[in-house]
C-alpha positions as CSV (number, residue, x, y, z in Angstrom):
1,M,98.2,108.5,112.9
2,T,95.9,108.9,109.9
3,H,96.1,106.7,106.8
4,A,94.5,107.7,103.6
5,Y,93.5,105.2,101.0
6,P,93.8,107.2,97.9
7,G,91.7,106.0,95.0
8,T,94.7,105.2,92.9
9,G,93.6,103.9,89.5
10,T,94.8,101.3,87.1
11,S,95.3,101.9,83.4
12,K,91.6,101.0,82.8
13,G,90.5,103.6,85.3
14,L,89.6,101.0,87.9
15,P,90.5,101.6,91.5
16,D,93.5,99.5,92.4
17,C,91.5,97.5,95.0
18,A,93.9,94.7,95.3
19,W,96.6,97.2,96.4
20,L,94.2,99.0,98.7
21,I,93.2,95.7,100.4
22,R,96.9,94.6,100.8
23,Q,97.8,98.0,102.3
24,F,94.8,97.7,104.7
25,V,96.0,94.3,106.0
26,E,99.6,95.5,106.3
27,D,98.6,98.8,108.1
28,V,96.0,97.6,110.6
29,P,97.3,95.7,113.6
30,G,95.7,92.3,114.2
31,V,94.1,92.0,110.7
32,S,95.1,88.8,108.9
33,H,92.7,88.9,105.8
34,A,90.5,91.4,104.1
35,M,88.4,91.4,100.9
36,L,85.9,93.3,99.0
37,V,82.8,91.4,98.2
38,S,79.6,92.0,96.2
39,L,76.4,91.7,98.2
40,D,75.4,88.8,95.9
41,G,78.4,86.8,97.3
42,L,81.1,87.3,94.7
43,Q,84.7,88.3,95.7
44,L,86.0,91.5,94.1
45,A,89.5,91.8,95.6
46,A,91.3,90.0,98.4
47,S,94.5,90.3,100.4
48,Q,97.4,88.0,100.0
49,G,96.8,84.6,101.6
50,V,93.1,84.5,100.7
51,G,93.1,81.7,98.1
52,R,90.3,81.4,95.5
53,D,88.4,78.7,97.4
54,L,88.6,80.6,100.8
55,G,87.7,83.9,99.1
56,D,84.6,82.4,97.3
57,Q,83.4,80.9,100.6
58,L,84.1,84.0,102.6
59,A,82.3,86.2,100.1
60,A,79.2,83.9,100.1
61,L,79.2,83.7,103.9
62,S,79.5,87.5,104.2
63,A,76.6,88.1,101.8
64,G,74.6,85.5,103.7
65,L,75.3,87.1,107.1
66,L,74.4,90.5,105.8
67,S,71.2,89.2,104.3
68,M,70.2,87.7,107.7
69,A,71.0,91.0,109.4
70,D,69.0,92.9,106.9
71,R,66.0,90.6,107.3
72,S,66.2,91.0,111.1
73,A,66.5,94.7,110.8
74,A,63.5,94.9,108.4
75,L,61.4,92.7,110.8
76,L,62.2,95.1,113.6
77,E,61.9,98.2,111.4
78,L,65.5,99.3,112.1
79,G,66.8,99.9,108.6
80,A,69.6,98.2,106.7
81,A,72.5,96.6,108.4
82,E,75.7,98.6,108.0
83,Y,78.3,96.8,110.2
84,L,78.5,93.2,111.6
85,T,80.9,91.7,114.1
86,V,81.1,87.9,114.6
87,R,83.1,87.1,117.7
88,L,84.8,83.7,117.5
89,P,87.0,81.8,120.0
90,R,90.2,82.7,118.1
91,G,89.3,85.9,116.2
92,H,86.6,88.1,114.7
93,L,84.9,88.3,111.4
94,L,83.8,91.9,110.6
95,F,81.8,93.2,107.7
96,M,81.0,96.7,106.7
97,R,78.7,97.7,103.8
98,V,80.4,99.7,101.0
99,G,77.7,101.5,99.3
100,E,74.5,99.7,98.1
101,S,76.0,96.6,96.6
102,A,79.4,95.7,98.1
103,G,81.1,95.1,101.4
104,L,84.4,94.9,103.2
105,A,85.0,91.6,105.0
106,V,87.9,91.5,107.5
107,V,89.3,88.7,109.6
108,A,91.0,89.9,112.8
109,A,92.9,88.3,115.7
110,A,91.1,87.7,119.1
111,G,93.4,90.1,120.9
112,C,93.2,93.0,118.5
113,D,91.7,96.4,119.3
114,L,88.3,96.2,117.5
115,R,87.9,100.0,117.9
116,V,91.0,100.5,115.8
117,V,90.0,97.9,113.2
118,S,86.5,99.4,113.0
119,Y,87.8,102.9,112.6
120,R,90.2,101.9,109.9
121,M,87.4,100.0,108.1
122,T,85.3,103.2,108.2
123,Q,88.2,105.1,106.7
124,F,88.7,102.5,103.9
125,V,85.0,102.4,103.1
126,G,84.8,106.2,103.0
127,A,87.7,106.3,100.5
128,V,86.4,103.6,98.1
129,W,82.6,103.5,98.2
130,H,82.1,106.1,95.5
131,A,84.4,104.2,93.0
132,L,82.6,100.9,93.3
133,T,80.0,101.5,90.6
134,P,78.2,98.4,89.1
135,A,80.5,98.5,86.1
136,V,83.6,98.6,88.3
137,R,82.3,95.8,90.5
138,H,81.6,93.7,87.4
139,E,85.1,94.3,86.0
140,L,86.8,93.5,89.4
141,H,84.9,90.2,89.6
142,R,85.9,89.4,86.0
143,M,89.5,90.2,86.8
144,T,89.4,88.1,90.0
145,A,87.9,85.2,88.2
146,A,90.5,85.4,85.4
147,Q,93.4,85.4,88.0
148,A,92.1,82.1,89.4
149,R,92.5,80.3,86.0
C-alpha cells in the first residue's frame, strides 16, 4: 500500500503541515505522535495530543540529539546525521532530517514495525522537504506560537 503526502497548500500558499502530520499519525501503525521541528529546536507542526509544553520540549530534545549525532559524525568524519532512533523500554523516538534546517520527530510504540515507520517517514520527508523553505518554517513557527495563546 502506498500513501502519498500531497503538498496541499493553505490559502497563504503554505503546505498544510498540521494536516500532513495528523494524517501520518493516523496512517502509520504504532505511531502515537509526530511533529515537524526546526533544527534550532522550535516546533513547526504537531499531531493531535502533542500539547504546547510537550511539543516545545520534544522539539528542543530532537534538536539536541541531532546536534550530538552531527558532532559525533564530524569527529569520525562520517558526514551529517540523517536518521536517529532512540530505543526506550516502552517505545521509540525517531528523528529524520527534512532538508537542511528541519526534521520529523516521531514517537512509536515498542512493538511496532520500525521498518514500516522508517519507510513511511522517508515517504513523508520526500514529499515535504522541498516546501520547507526558511520563510515557510518561520511562518509555521509563528502560526504554532499563535495557536498556543
